[in-house]
C-alpha positions as CSV (number, residue, x, y, z in Angstrom):
1,M,-8.9,-0.6,16.4
2,K,-9.0,-2.5,12.9
3,R,-6.1,-4.3,11.3
4,Y,-5.8,-5.4,7.7
5,C,-2.8,-7.3,5.8
6,F,-2.1,-6.7,2.5
7,A,0.3,-8.2,-0.3
8,L,1.6,-7.3,-3.6
9,D,4.8,-8.0,-5.8
10,L,7.4,-5.8,-7.5
11,K,8.8,-6.1,-10.5
12,N,11.4,-8.7,-10.3
13,D,14.6,-6.4,-10.7
14,Q,17.2,-5.2,-8.0
15,N,17.4,-2.0,-9.3
16,L,13.6,-1.3,-9.4
17,I,13.3,-3.0,-5.9
18,N,16.1,-0.9,-4.7
19,E,14.6,2.4,-6.0
20,Y,11.3,1.5,-4.5
21,A,12.7,0.8,-1.0
22,G,14.3,4.3,-1.5
23,Y,11.0,6.2,-1.9
24,H,9.7,4.5,0.8
25,K,12.6,5.9,2.9
26,N,11.5,9.2,2.3
27,V,7.8,9.1,1.5
28,W,6.3,12.3,0.3
29,P,4.7,14.5,3.4
30,E,1.4,14.8,1.7
31,I,1.3,11.1,1.2
32,L,1.8,10.7,5.0
33,E,-1.0,13.2,5.8
34,S,-3.6,11.3,3.5
35,I,-2.6,8.2,5.3
36,K,-3.3,9.7,8.9
37,D,-6.3,11.6,7.7
38,S,-8.0,8.5,6.5
39,G,-8.0,7.2,9.9
40,I,-5.0,4.9,9.4
41,M,-3.0,5.2,12.9
42,D,-0.2,2.9,11.7
43,A,1.3,1.0,8.6
44,E,4.2,-1.1,8.1
45,I,5.5,-2.7,4.7
46,Y,7.7,-5.7,4.6
47,L,9.7,-6.8,1.8
48,V,11.2,-10.6,0.9
49,Q,12.5,-11.0,-2.5
50,D,10.1,-9.1,-4.8
51,R,6.9,-9.8,-2.4
52,L,5.5,-7.0,-0.4
53,F,3.5,-7.5,2.7
54,M,1.7,-4.5,4.4
55,I,0.3,-4.3,7.9
56,V,-2.4,-1.2,8.6
57,E,-3.8,-0.6,12.0
58,A,-6.7,1.8,11.6
59,K,-9.5,3.5,14.0
60,D,-12.8,1.7,14.0
61,S,-14.5,4.4,11.7
62,F,-11.9,3.6,9.0
63,S,-13.3,2.3,5.7
64,L,-11.2,1.1,2.8
65,E,-13.9,2.2,0.5
66,K,-13.7,5.9,2.1
67,K,-10.0,5.6,1.9
68,G,-10.2,4.9,-2.1
69,E,-12.6,7.7,-2.6
70,M,-10.4,10.2,-0.7
71,D,-7.4,8.8,-2.8
72,S,-9.2,9.1,-6.1
73,K,-9.7,12.8,-5.4
74,N,-6.2,13.6,-4.3
75,E,-4.2,14.6,-7.1
76,T,-0.7,13.9,-5.2
77,V,-1.7,10.5,-4.2
78,Q,-2.7,10.0,-7.9
79,K,0.7,11.0,-8.7
80,W,2.3,8.6,-6.0
81,E,0.4,5.7,-7.2
82,T,1.2,6.2,-10.8
83,L,4.8,6.4,-10.0
84,M,4.8,3.2,-7.5
85,W,3.1,1.2,-10.3
86,D,6.3,1.7,-12.2
87,Y,7.9,-0.9,-9.6
88,Q,4.7,-3.0,-8.8
89,K,3.2,-5.9,-10.5
90,A,0.0,-7.3,-9.6
91,L,-0.6,-10.5,-8.0
92,P,-2.0,-13.5,-10.1
93,N,-5.4,-13.1,-10.8
94,S,-5.7,-9.4,-9.7
95,K,-8.5,-7.4,-11.7
96,P,-7.3,-4.8,-14.0
97,G,-5.6,-1.9,-11.9
98,E,-5.7,-3.7,-8.7
99,K,-2.8,-3.3,-6.5
100,W,-2.7,-4.2,-2.8
101,K,-4.7,-7.4,-2.3
102,L,-6.4,-7.8,1.4
103,M,-5.2,-10.9,3.0
104,D,-7.2,-13.3,4.7
105,C,-6.3,-14.1,8.5
106,I,-5.9,-18.0,8.7
107,F,-4.2,-18.2,12.1
108,K,-4.1,-15.9,15.2
109,L,-2.3,-17.1,18.7
């Protein structure tokens, strides 16, 4: 099993943050299906202030590149991602359009 950790910021507006959290309490079924179909077995998103942290556990066969390709061809995923951009704010030094930034593990017990 592979583990990935990502970070992303939200726009610093409590109403928007609350709306974003609300969407994640009722994620569209097609989005959940696309996540599972990509080989992701478990995913969690944590929030502190306007910063998000996501942990993803995936099958050994999982590929970020393949997931990106699948998502780019899925109209519902594209609608979801466009909607989420209303709430999200790229981290400093991100490339244009880059959302979730893969984090480096610097400690493990």
